[in-house]
N, C-alpha and C positions, 0 to 999 in steps of 0.2 A: 407319262409321255403320250401324246396323241398326235397322229398324222391323219391327213384326209386326202381323198382323191375322188374325182367325179366318175360316176358310172355312165360311160358314154356308149352310144349305139345300142341302147336297149330296144328290144322288139316290143310291139304292142302287147304281146302275150306276157312278156317279162313284167311290164308295168302293171298289167292286170293282176298277176300273181302277187306282186309286192303289195298292191293295194289291198287285196283280199286278206293276205296274211297279216299285214299291219292292222287292219280294222278288226280282225278276229282277236288277235293277241292284245290289242288296245282295250277291247271290251273286257277281256279277262283281267287285265291289269287294273281297270277301274273298279271292277267288282272286288278284287283282292284288297285294294287300298281302302275301300269302304268297310270291308270286314275288319281290317286291321285298326281302323279308326274307331270302330264300335268296341273292339276289345279294350282299347285304352291301356291303362296300367295293369290290367289283368291278363295281359298277353303272356303265354307260356310256350314251352317247346311243344306241348301237345296240340295247342291251337294252331301253331305254325305247321305242324305235320298234317293236321286235318285240312288246312287250306291248300297245302301243296298236293295232297292226294286228290282233292277236287279239281285242281287245275291240271293235273297230269292226265286225267280222264279226257279232257277236252283239248289237250295239246300234246305234250310229251314231258317226260321227267326233267329234261334239260331246260325246256322253255319254262316249266313251272318253277324251277330253281332261279332262273333269271328274273322272273316276274316277282317272286317273293322277296328276293334280295333288293330289287329296285324299290319295292314297297317299304321295306324296313329302312332303307336309306332316306327315302322321302319323308317318312314319319319322324325319323330322328332329326332331320334337318328342320322340320316344322317345330319340333320341341326346342331346338336351339334358338330359332328365330323368336319363339314365344318368350323364352327367357330374356333375350336381348330387348324385346319390346317392354317387358315388365321393368327391367332395369332403367330403360329410357323414361318410362312413366314415373318411376320413383324419383329420378333426378329432377324431372320437371316439377313434380309436386314439392320437393324440398326447396327448389329455387323460388317457386311462387309463394310458399309459406314464409320464407325468409323476407322477401321483398315486401310482402303485404304487412309484415310485422314492423317494418321501418316507417318512420314519419314520411309524409308526402314531401317530395323534394329533397330528401336526405341524400347526400353524395356518398358514393361508394368508393372503394379502393381498388387496387389492381387485382386483388384476390377475392374480395367480397363485394357483390353488387349492392347498391343503395336502394332507396325507395323509389316509388313511381312518381312521374312528373306532375300528374294532376289527379283530381278526384275521379274524373271520368275514366282515365286509364286504370286507376285502382279498382273501380267498380267492375270494369270489363275483365280484369285479371282475376278478381274474386269469382266471377262466374266461370271463367275457364278452369279455375282450381277445382270447382265442384265437378266439372265435366271430366277432368283428368282423374280425380279420385274415383269417380264411377267406373271409368275405363280400367283403372288399376285394380279395383275390387273384382270386376268381371274377369280380367285376365288371370288374377290369382286363383279365383274359383275354378276356372277352366284348367289351369295347370294342375291344381290339386286333384281334379277329377280325371285328368289325362285326356282332355278334349283338345283337338287341334283342328285347324281349318286349312284344308289343302284343296287346290284346284288343279286337276290334270289338264294341261294345256296352257296354264298360266292365267293368273287373275287379271293381269293387264289386258290380255286378249279377250277375256270374258267381259270386262267392263267396256271394251270397245264396241260390243254388240249394242249398247245403249247410246252410242255416239257415232253412228256410221257416217253421218254427214261431215262431222269434224275430221274423221279419219279418212274421208274420201273413198269409202268402200261401199259396195252394194252388199245386200244380204247374202247373195250367192258367193261372192268373193270372200266374205267373212266366214261363211260356213265351210268353204274349202280350206281355209287356213286353220280353222278350229279342228276339223277332222284330221288334217295332216299332223297337227301338234299332238293329238291324242293317240296316234298310231304307236305301236310298240314293235320295234324290230331291233332289239339289242340282246346280245348274248355274251356272258362272261366266259373267259377262256379257262382252260384246265391243262396244267402241265402233264405231260405223258401221253396225251391224246394226239391223234394225227393232226399235224400242223397247228397244234395248240388250241383248237376249238372244234367241237363236234357239231355245234348247232349252225353257226355261220362259218363256213370253211373257205379260206383263201389259200390257194396253192402258191408256191414260189414264182410260178410263171404268170400269176395274176388271175387265175380262174376262180370265180365266186360261185359257191353253191350254198343252198339253204335247206335245212331240215324242216319240211312242211309240217304244220300241226295235223293231228289225226283227221279232223273234218275235211281238210284240203289235200289229203294224200293222193286223191285221184288226179291231181294236176301235176304230179311229179313226172319228170322226163329223164330220171336216172334211177339207179338202184337204191334200195333202202329208203324210199320215200323222200328223195332229195330232188331239188330243182336247181339246175345249173343255168346261170344267167349267160346271155350272149356277150355281155360287156366284160372287158378285161381291165384290171386296175394296175397302175404302175405309179407307186408313190415317188414323188420327186424329192421329198424331204425325208432324210433318215431312212432311206430305202434299204441300205445295207444292214443297219441295225435291226430293222424289221425282218429282213430275210434271214439273218442269223438266228433269230428266235423261232421263226417258222420252221426252218430246217432242223433245228434242235428239238422241235416239238415242245416248246415252252409256251406258257399261257399268253394268249393275245385276245383281248376283248374287241368285238366289232359292233358297230351301230350303223344301220341304214336309215336315212331320213330324206325327206322330200322337201325341197325349197319351192314353195308355191310361187313366189315372186319371179324367180328365174325359170321355173319349170324344169328343174334338174334334180337328179338323184345323186346322193353322195354316200360314200362309205368311209367311216372313221375307224381307224385302228388305234388301240390304246393298250398300254401295258405299264406295270409298276416298276419303277427303277429301284435299285438298291438304296439303302439308307445313305444319305450324304455323309461322307467322312469328315469329321471335325479336325481342325488344325490348331495346334497350340497357339496362344496369342503371341508368344515371343516369335514363333516362326512366321506368323502373318505380318508382324511388324518389321521383319528383317530387311525387306526390300522397299520399305516405304509404304505409302498408303495413297489411295485415291479417295478424296472426300467428295460426297455426292449430296447436294442440297435439292430436295424434292419440292417442286412447285406445281402450280395448277396446269402449266402448259410446257414445261421444260425441266430438264435436269441441268443444274449448274455444277460443273466438275472442275477440280483442280488437283494436280498431282503434288504430293509432299514427299520429301525425303525422310530418312529415319530420324532426323533431328527436328522435324516439323516445319521445315522451310519450304515454301512453295517453289516448284520447279517448272520452268517453261511458261506457257500461256494458258489461261483458263479455257475451258471448252463448254459448249452448250449443245444439248441434244433435245430437240423440240418434238412435241407430239400434240395431236389435236384430239381432245376428248369429247367432241360433239358428234352427234349422229347416233347410229344404232350401237347396240352392245358389241356385236362382232367387229365393227369398225374401231371402236374404242380399244378393244382388246388387241387388235392387230397393230394399232398405233403404239400401244404400250410395249408390246413385244419387239417391235421394230426399234424403238428408242433404246430399250435395254440391250438389244443385240449390238447396236452401234457403240453403246457405252462399254460393253464387255470387250469388244474387239479392240477398242482404243486402249483400254486398261491393260489388255494382254500385250499390245505392242509397246506400251510404256515400260514394261518390265516389272510391274508390281505383282504381288501375290494375294492381295486383299483389297476389298472395297469397304469403305466406311459410309454408313447411311444412318439416318435418324430413325429411331423406333417410334414412329408417329402413330397416333390413335386418336381420331377425332369423334369417337362414338358419343362422348358426353359434351363435346365442344360445339356441336352444330345444332343444338336445340334452340327453339324459338324463345323459351323462357329465360335462357341465359344471356342471349345477345339482343333480344328485343327487336328493335327496328333495324338492326344491321342485317338486312336481307341479302345484300350483295356479298357481305363477308361470309355469311352462312353458305351461300352458293359457292363461294370460292373454296372454302375448306371442304365442302361436300364434293367438289370436283377433283380433289387430289386423291388418286387411287391408292390409298394406303394398304388396304387388304390385299388386292390383287398384286400390288407391287412387291410385297413381301414374298408371296408364294412364287411369283414369276422370277424374281431376282435370285432367290436362293437356288431354285432348280436350274435356271439357265447359267448361273455362275458356276455351279458344280460341274457343268459340262465343259467349261473352260478352265477347270482346275483353279478357280479363284475362290477365296474365302470371303465371307460376308461378316462384317463387324457392325453390330447395332449399338448405337450410343444414345445417351440421354439427350433429347432435343431441347432441353431448357436453355434459353438465352443464347443459342448459337447464332441466330441472326443479329441479335442486339450487340453481343460482344464482338462478333466478327466485323460488324460495321464500325464499331468503336475503335478496334485495335488494328485492323488490317486494311480497310478500304482506302483510307487516305495514304498510308505509306506505299501502297502498290499502284497508285494512280499516277500516271505521267502524261506527257504530251502525246505519246503514241498509244497509250493504253488507258482505257476508262474502266476501272474496276467497279462493279456494281455491288449492291448489298448481298445479292445471292452468291456472287463469287466469293465474297469475304466469308459468308456463312459456310461455304464448302471447306474453306481453310480451317475454320473453327471446328467443324465436324471431324476433319481428318486429324487435327492435333489432339482432340479429345480421344479419338480411337488409338492414337499412338501413345497416350499416357502423358502428354505434355499439357501444361496450362495454356489457355487460349491467348492470354495477353502475351505480347511480344517479348518484354523483358521487365525486370523489376525497376522501380523508381531509383535513378542514380542519386547519390548524395549531393546536396547543395554546397555552394561555397561556404567557407568557415563552418563546416558541419559540426566540428567538435566544439565550437564556441557557443553557437545559439541554435543550431538545427536539431540537436538531439541525436539519437541513434539512427543508424541506417534502417532501411525497410527490412532487410534480412540481417538479423543480429545473431551473433554466436550465443549459444546457450551457456548457462552458468557452469555446466559440467564440461565445457569444451577445454581440451588440454592446452595449457599455456596461454589462456586468453588474458591474464593479468601480468604476464612476463614482458620484459622489454623486447624490442625488435632485435633480431640477430644482427651481429656485426658483419657487414659484407665488405670485403676488401675492395679497394679501388675508390675512384672519385664518386661523389654523390651529386654533383652538379655538372652541367655542360661547360661552365666557365673554366673548369680545371681540366687540363690535358690529361690523357690517360696515364702518362709516365711522369707526371709532375712530382708525385711523392717520392719515386725512386731517384729522380734527379736532385731533389732537394736534399737528400741524405748524402750524396756523393760530390756535389759541386763545391767549389771554393768560393767563399763569400767575397763579394766585391769591396766591401767596407771593412777596414781593420780597426778594431776597437782595442784600446789599452785597458784591459780589465785587470785590476790588482786585487786579488781576493784577500791579501794579508794586510791591506792598509785601510784604515778607517778614517774617513774625512770628517773633520769637525770644524764648524764655522767659528771664526774669530769673533770675539765680542766687539760690539760697535764702540767707536770712540766718541765720547760725549765731550764737547767743548762749549765754552761760554759763547 
């Protein structure tokens, strides 16, 4: 959980102290990261302790702990990204080798691609295969050696230095951004300490103080080498939850950063929430489900009851994933918030969503010329969506059910779009897909009903779609006798009246007389 507030009304001396402290600690963080990368796979607890001792002499023990922890997290993240890069290269090499082995112009299937269209394309792809194999071998060697490539400040900003005209920046502006991104003013919290953090302390009334590093101790304006800022923070979001943790001296991590474009300082407070409680699947299905179909620019949502029937009207929650990363993240959080509030008001206890993963689906080798399709699936925020939705749904006491995404759009469009379309409502393919997702989460088949039997089924049509098994009790026995009429032409009390009424026609029936025909008279 992370909340942020602006540090307003900072004095010039406050900004100077923050710049000096961030620059000094950022330099130490860069040196520590370089030392960790040199250790590679040979890193041990002794090397970590030696690095921390060296950092403590130039800062403090708590700053040294925050720096080394941030270094370890960044190195571990680079290792995970390196493994994902190797897996992506392996998938590309396999696809290229398969398509190159096919005859030119050979058609593929839905699951296996065919050959290339021309000799020119085949030759270009053979060259690319050699390039990817070289990159794959290099990445494997680096992973075995424990070598990672990390840029403090961001590789994208580093590459912007070579394209200042395209970025519309001067060298001084770029240098200011680069230095601000490399500053280090972050400290992890510790439970049991005063207000949950000894390095960057925020009191319940909003006073912010910083433990200065040893070389900057002469700049302190308070006791014990601390500097108290003139700004006061007042979190507008989840302020009560933050205050409860601070008063109880529970761990809260803080980070101070400078936004160069706006010229503002910000303070971010974060803490770890307890593990999300799981709910039995039967309990999640008890009040129905909300099916969510994830698209590149919106969520298509429809509520379903316990039997899998759509209730009410479909909903859509739009978001815009263009622009900067903070803007995209804010758009996604806003759409999820509206979705959760609507689901809560609908009375359900769970949300059904597809378990999407396009890691292997957006490669150039698999889809070839389909650049717009690759951009489309790359724009769907699958990774951030999972993390955001689970954490935000837990705050609303809503469970999240992930289902298999196979054929949900196709079968939803086939079985649900046309029946739910009327003169006043136009059901789209995405709305029908949300119904398919919700029915799959509820344990129902996606199709609406089984095929009914045709006329004269017993004569020429054969068995029904769903037939009783051979071990079914009484399947070969005759139908039970049900008292009463079997057709509408007979009145309900006709049988009873037939037994008691007097016949209108009187017949002379003689059971003791046998009638014999006389022989014919034959004459001349």
